[in-house]
VMD Tcl script that builds the backbone (N, CA, C; Angstrom):
set m [mol new atoms 246]
animate dup $m
set s [atomselect $m all]
$s set {name element resname resid chain x y z} {
  {N N MET 1 A 133.507 116.305 41.638}
  {CA C MET 1 A 132.787 117.323 42.386}
  {C C MET 1 A 133.725 118.517 42.600}
  {N N PRO 2 A 133.260 119.745 42.360}
  {CA C PRO 2 A 134.126 120.910 42.526}
  {C C PRO 2 A 134.504 121.116 43.988}
  {N N ASN 3 A 135.678 121.696 44.198}
  {CA C ASN 3 A 136.147 121.976 45.554}
  {C C ASN 3 A 135.974 123.468 45.818}
  {N N PHE 4 A 134.908 123.838 46.486}
  {CA C PHE 4 A 134.618 125.237 46.750}
  {C C PHE 4 A 135.273 125.674 48.053}
  {N N SER 5 A 135.823 126.866 48.049}
  {CA C SER 5 A 136.434 127.407 49.259}
  {C C SER 5 A 135.344 127.870 50.220}
  {N N CYS 6 A 135.728 128.080 51.476}
  {CA C CYS 6 A 134.774 128.568 52.478}
  {C C CYS 6 A 134.202 129.919 52.056}
  {N N GLU 7 A 135.049 130.771 51.489}
  {CA C GLU 7 A 134.582 132.096 51.071}
  {C C GLU 7 A 133.525 131.983 49.968}
  {N N ARG 8 A 133.747 131.061 49.048}
  {CA C ARG 8 A 132.792 130.890 47.954}
  {C C ARG 8 A 131.481 130.302 48.464}
  {N N LYS 9 A 131.573 129.353 49.400}
  {CA C LYS 9 A 130.357 128.804 50.014}
  {C C LYS 9 A 129.586 129.908 50.720}
  {N N ARG 10 A 130.317 130.723 51.485}
  {CA C ARG 10 A 129.681 131.811 52.230}
  {C C ARG 10 A 129.025 132.801 51.268}
  {N N ALA 11 A 129.696 133.132 50.179}
  {CA C ALA 11 A 129.138 134.051 49.199}
  {C C ALA 11 A 127.872 133.483 48.571}
  {N N SER 12 A 127.887 132.203 48.256}
  {CA C SER 12 A 126.699 131.566 47.684}
  {C C SER 12 A 125.539 131.581 48.669}
  {N N LEU 13 A 125.827 131.274 49.911}
  {CA C LEU 13 A 124.789 131.278 50.933}
  {C C LEU 13 A 124.270 132.689 51.163}
  {N N ASN 14 A 125.167 133.678 51.217}
  {CA C ASN 14 A 124.741 135.070 51.392}
  {C C ASN 14 A 123.844 135.518 50.251}
  {N N ASN 15 A 124.147 135.083 49.037}
  {CA C ASN 15 A 123.319 135.424 47.888}
  {C C ASN 15 A 121.906 134.887 48.067}
  {N N ILE 16 A 121.793 133.651 48.552}
  {CA C ILE 16 A 120.477 133.065 48.815}
  {C C ILE 16 A 119.749 133.869 49.886}
  {N N LEU 17 A 120.465 134.213 50.958}
  {CA C LEU 17 A 119.833 134.931 52.065}
  {C C LEU 17 A 119.370 136.320 51.648}
  {N N GLU 18 A 120.161 136.998 50.836}
  {CA C GLU 18 A 119.810 138.348 50.418}
  {C C GLU 18 A 118.579 138.371 49.523}
  {N N THR 19 A 118.318 137.288 48.827}
  {CA C THR 19 A 117.200 137.276 47.893}
  {C C THR 19 A 115.918 136.717 48.499}
  {N N ASN 20 A 115.970 136.243 49.731}
  {CA C ASN 20 A 114.774 135.642 50.299}
  {C C ASN 20 A 114.767 135.819 51.818}
  {N N GLU 21 A 113.998 136.784 52.297}
  {CA C GLU 21 A 113.946 137.060 53.734}
  {C C GLU 21 A 113.351 135.900 54.525}
  {N N GLU 22 A 112.442 135.166 53.919}
  {CA C GLU 22 A 111.844 134.012 54.601}
  {C C GLU 22 A 112.909 132.958 54.881}
  {N N VAL 23 A 113.792 132.726 53.923}
  {CA C VAL 23 A 114.887 131.778 54.131}
  {C C VAL 23 A 115.766 132.261 55.275}
  {N N PHE 24 A 116.087 133.550 55.289}
  {CA C PHE 24 A 116.921 134.103 56.350}
  {C C PHE 24 A 116.288 133.867 57.717}
  {N N ALA 25 A 114.985 134.105 57.831}
  {CA C ALA 25 A 114.291 133.911 59.103}
  {C C ALA 25 A 114.336 132.449 59.541}
  {N N GLU 26 A 114.139 131.527 58.608}
  {CA C GLU 26 A 114.163 130.108 58.952}
  {C C GLU 26 A 115.567 129.645 59.327}
  {N N ILE 27 A 116.567 130.142 58.609}
  {CA C ILE 27 A 117.943 129.778 58.931}
  {C C ILE 27 A 118.333 130.337 60.294}
  {N N THR 28 A 117.933 131.565 60.587}
  {CA C THR 28 A 118.211 132.155 61.888}
  {C C THR 28 A 117.596 131.312 63.005}
  {N N ALA 29 A 116.365 130.858 62.801}
  {CA C ALA 29 A 115.704 130.008 63.793}
  {C C ALA 29 A 116.467 128.697 63.973}
  {N N LEU 30 A 116.941 128.118 62.871}
  {CA C LEU 30 A 117.731 126.889 62.972}
  {C C LEU 30 A 119.030 127.121 63.734}
  {N N ILE 31 A 119.707 128.220 63.433}
  {CA C ILE 31 A 120.965 128.527 64.117}
  {C C ILE 31 A 120.721 128.691 65.612}
  {N N ASN 32 A 119.664 129.397 65.965}
  {CA C ASN 32 A 119.373 129.648 67.374}
  {C C ASN 32 A 119.017 128.384 68.142}
  {N N SER 33 A 118.549 127.367 67.449}
  {CA C SER 33 A 118.166 126.125 68.127}
  {C C SER 33 A 119.208 125.015 67.956}
  {N N THR 34 A 120.361 125.371 67.439}
  {CA C THR 34 A 121.392 124.379 67.143}
  {C C THR 34 A 122.522 124.439 68.160}
  {N N THR 35 A 122.934 123.286 68.642}
  {CA C THR 35 A 124.096 123.203 69.521}
  {C C THR 35 A 125.283 122.707 68.719}
  {N N MET 36 A 126.478 122.835 69.258}
  {CA C MET 36 A 127.669 122.367 68.566}
  {C C MET 36 A 127.589 120.866 68.275}
  {N N LEU 37 A 126.973 120.097 69.156}
  {CA C LEU 37 A 126.860 118.655 68.946}
  {C C LEU 37 A 125.974 118.313 67.760}
  {N N HIS 38 A 125.084 119.228 67.394}
  {CA C HIS 38 A 124.165 118.961 66.300}
  {C C HIS 38 A 124.490 119.791 65.066}
  {N N ARG 39 A 125.701 120.323 64.988}
  {CA C ARG 39 A 126.085 121.165 63.869}
  {C C ARG 39 A 125.996 120.400 62.539}
  {N N HIS 40 A 126.392 119.134 62.523}
  {CA C HIS 40 A 126.319 118.346 61.291}
  {C C HIS 40 A 124.871 118.179 60.827}
  {N N LEU 41 A 123.955 117.995 61.753}
  {CA C LEU 41 A 122.544 117.882 61.409}
  {C C LEU 41 A 122.024 119.222 60.900}
  {N N PHE 42 A 122.426 120.301 61.547}
  {CA C PHE 42 A 122.043 121.636 61.094}
  {C C PHE 42 A 122.522 121.871 59.664}
  {N N ASN 43 A 123.753 121.486 59.357}
  {CA C ASN 43 A 124.296 121.685 58.014}
  {C C ASN 43 A 123.461 120.961 56.968}
  {N N PHE 44 A 123.040 119.751 57.277}
  {CA C PHE 44 A 122.187 119.007 56.345}
  {C C PHE 44 A 120.880 119.747 56.116}
  {N N ARG 45 A 120.239 120.164 57.183}
  {CA C ARG 45 A 118.939 120.836 57.056}
  {C C ARG 45 A 119.085 122.186 56.372}
  {N N LEU 46 A 120.185 122.891 56.634}
  {CA C LEU 46 A 120.434 124.175 55.996}
  {C C LEU 46 A 120.577 124.006 54.487}
  {N N ALA 47 A 121.361 123.032 54.063}
  {CA C ALA 47 A 121.539 122.792 52.627}
  {C C ALA 47 A 120.209 122.431 51.977}
  {N N GLU 48 A 119.445 121.566 52.638}
  {CA C GLU 48 A 118.160 121.159 52.102}
  {C C GLU 48 A 117.195 122.335 52.032}
  {N N LEU 49 A 117.162 123.151 53.074}
  {CA C LEU 49 A 116.277 124.312 53.123}
  {C C LEU 49 A 116.621 125.289 52.008}
  {N N CYS 50 A 117.894 125.585 51.835}
  {CA C CYS 50 A 118.306 126.540 50.805}
  {C C CYS 50 A 117.896 126.063 49.423}
  {N N LEU 51 A 118.111 124.795 49.140}
  {CA C LEU 51 A 117.773 124.276 47.823}
  {C C LEU 51 A 116.262 124.228 47.615}
  {N N CYS 52 A 115.518 123.860 48.651}
  {CA C CYS 52 A 114.064 123.782 48.513}
  {C C CYS 52 A 113.453 125.168 48.343}
  {N N LYS 53 A 113.955 126.159 49.061}
  {CA C LYS 53 A 113.412 127.507 48.964}
  {C C LYS 53 A 113.693 128.128 47.608}
  {N N LYS 54 A 114.743 127.664 46.947}
  {CA C LYS 54 A 115.042 128.151 45.606}
  {C C LYS 54 A 114.170 127.458 44.572}
  {N N GLY 55 A 113.289 126.570 44.995}
  {CA C GLY 55 A 112.398 125.872 44.086}
  {C C GLY 55 A 113.031 124.688 43.401}
  {N N GLU 56 A 114.127 124.211 43.946}
  {CA C GLU 56 A 114.812 123.079 43.357}
  {C C GLU 56 A 114.587 121.842 44.212}
  {N N LYS 57 A 114.499 120.714 43.560}
  {CA C LYS 57 A 114.439 119.461 44.302}
  {C C LYS 57 A 115.842 119.121 44.769}
  {N N ARG 58 A 115.990 118.817 46.039}
  {CA C ARG 58 A 117.315 118.512 46.576}
  {C C ARG 58 A 117.815 117.196 46.022}
  {N N SER 59 A 119.049 117.204 45.629}
  {CA C SER 59 A 119.712 115.955 45.261}
  {C C SER 59 A 121.017 115.900 46.030}
  {N N ASP 60 A 121.545 114.717 46.194}
  {CA C ASP 60 A 122.798 114.573 46.931}
  {C C ASP 60 A 123.909 115.400 46.312}
  {N N SER 61 A 123.994 115.423 44.985}
  {CA C SER 61 A 125.082 116.148 44.335}
  {C C SER 61 A 124.927 117.651 44.503}
  {N N GLN 62 A 123.685 118.167 44.478}
  {CA C GLN 62 A 123.474 119.599 44.648}
  {C C GLN 62 A 123.840 120.040 46.057}
  {N N ALA 63 A 123.397 119.298 47.050}
  {CA C ALA 63 A 123.624 119.708 48.430}
  {C C ALA 63 A 125.067 119.474 48.858}
  {N N SER 64 A 125.747 118.510 48.266}
  {CA C SER 64 A 127.082 118.145 48.727}
  {C C SER 64 A 128.115 119.234 48.481}
  {N N TRP 65 A 127.921 120.110 47.506}
  {CA C TRP 65 A 128.920 121.162 47.288}
  {C C TRP 65 A 128.895 122.194 48.400}
  {N N LEU 66 A 127.735 122.372 49.041}
  {CA C LEU 66 A 127.683 123.308 50.170}
  {C C LEU 66 A 128.353 122.722 51.402}
  {N N PHE 67 A 128.109 121.453 51.663}
  {CA C PHE 67 A 128.615 120.808 52.856}
  {C C PHE 67 A 129.212 119.455 52.459}
  {N N PRO 68 A 130.420 119.450 51.909}
  {CA C PRO 68 A 130.962 118.233 51.303}
  {C C PRO 68 A 131.212 117.101 52.277}
  {N N ARG 69 A 131.300 117.373 53.575}
  {CA C ARG 69 A 131.567 116.290 54.520}
  {C C ARG 69 A 130.301 115.595 54.985}
  {N N MET 70 A 129.139 116.067 54.553}
  {CA C MET 70 A 127.882 115.433 54.944}
  {C C MET 70 A 127.633 114.189 54.107}
  {N N ASN 71 A 127.099 113.172 54.735}
  {CA C ASN 71 A 126.640 111.988 54.011}
  {C C ASN 71 A 125.122 112.057 54.004}
  {N N PHE 72 A 124.538 112.443 52.882}
  {CA C PHE 72 A 123.111 112.687 52.825}
  {C C PHE 72 A 122.275 111.416 52.845}
  {N N HIS 73 A 122.942 110.270 52.788}
  {CA C HIS 73 A 122.207 109.012 52.852}
  {C C HIS 73 A 121.997 108.551 54.293}
  {N N THR 74 A 122.557 109.256 55.271}
  {CA C THR 74 A 122.488 108.794 56.660}
  {C C THR 74 A 121.720 109.759 57.548}
  {N N LYS 75 A 120.796 110.537 56.989}
  {CA C LYS 75 A 120.059 111.507 57.782}
  {C C LYS 75 A 119.385 110.855 58.984}
  {N N ASN 76 A 118.730 109.712 58.783}
  {CA C ASN 76 A 118.056 109.063 59.904}
  {C C ASN 76 A 119.048 108.610 60.961}
  {N N ASN 77 A 120.215 108.151 60.546}
  {CA C ASN 77 A 121.229 107.750 61.513}
  {C C ASN 77 A 121.747 108.946 62.301}
  {N N ILE 78 A 121.825 110.101 61.668}
  {CA C ILE 78 A 122.278 111.305 62.368}
  {C C ILE 78 A 121.209 111.764 63.350}
  {N N ASP 79 A 119.940 111.716 62.909}
  {CA C ASP 79 A 118.841 112.121 63.794}
  {C C ASP 79 A 118.713 111.191 64.999}
  {N N ASN 80 A 118.957 109.898 64.782}
  {CA C ASN 80 A 118.759 108.898 65.827}
  {C C ASN 80 A 120.003 108.026 65.965}
  {N N PRO 81 A 121.093 108.591 66.502}
  {CA C PRO 81 A 122.311 107.777 66.615}
  {C C PRO 81 A 122.096 106.612 67.577}
  {N N GLU 82 A 122.713 105.500 67.265}
  {CA C GLU 82 A 122.567 104.318 68.131}
  {C C GLU 82 A 123.633 104.290 69.193}
}
mol reanalyze $m
mol bondsrecalc $m
mol representation Tube
mol addrep $m
């Protein structure tokens, strides 16, 4: 898996935002409703939203380059921690 720098991730995300105002509005809404405790959950949803809005089916490998520390197999565990 490639190791992308923060600047490259930011540039990729900015490119997505610049090409789709609807994505920007949805991401802004997510940011405004996100607390620091739920930042990891926000990152998962952000990656999924960006990929879906681009018309791509999300896969673990596609989303993981944006947020490499996320484990996309544990979404339910993140939503409902025990």
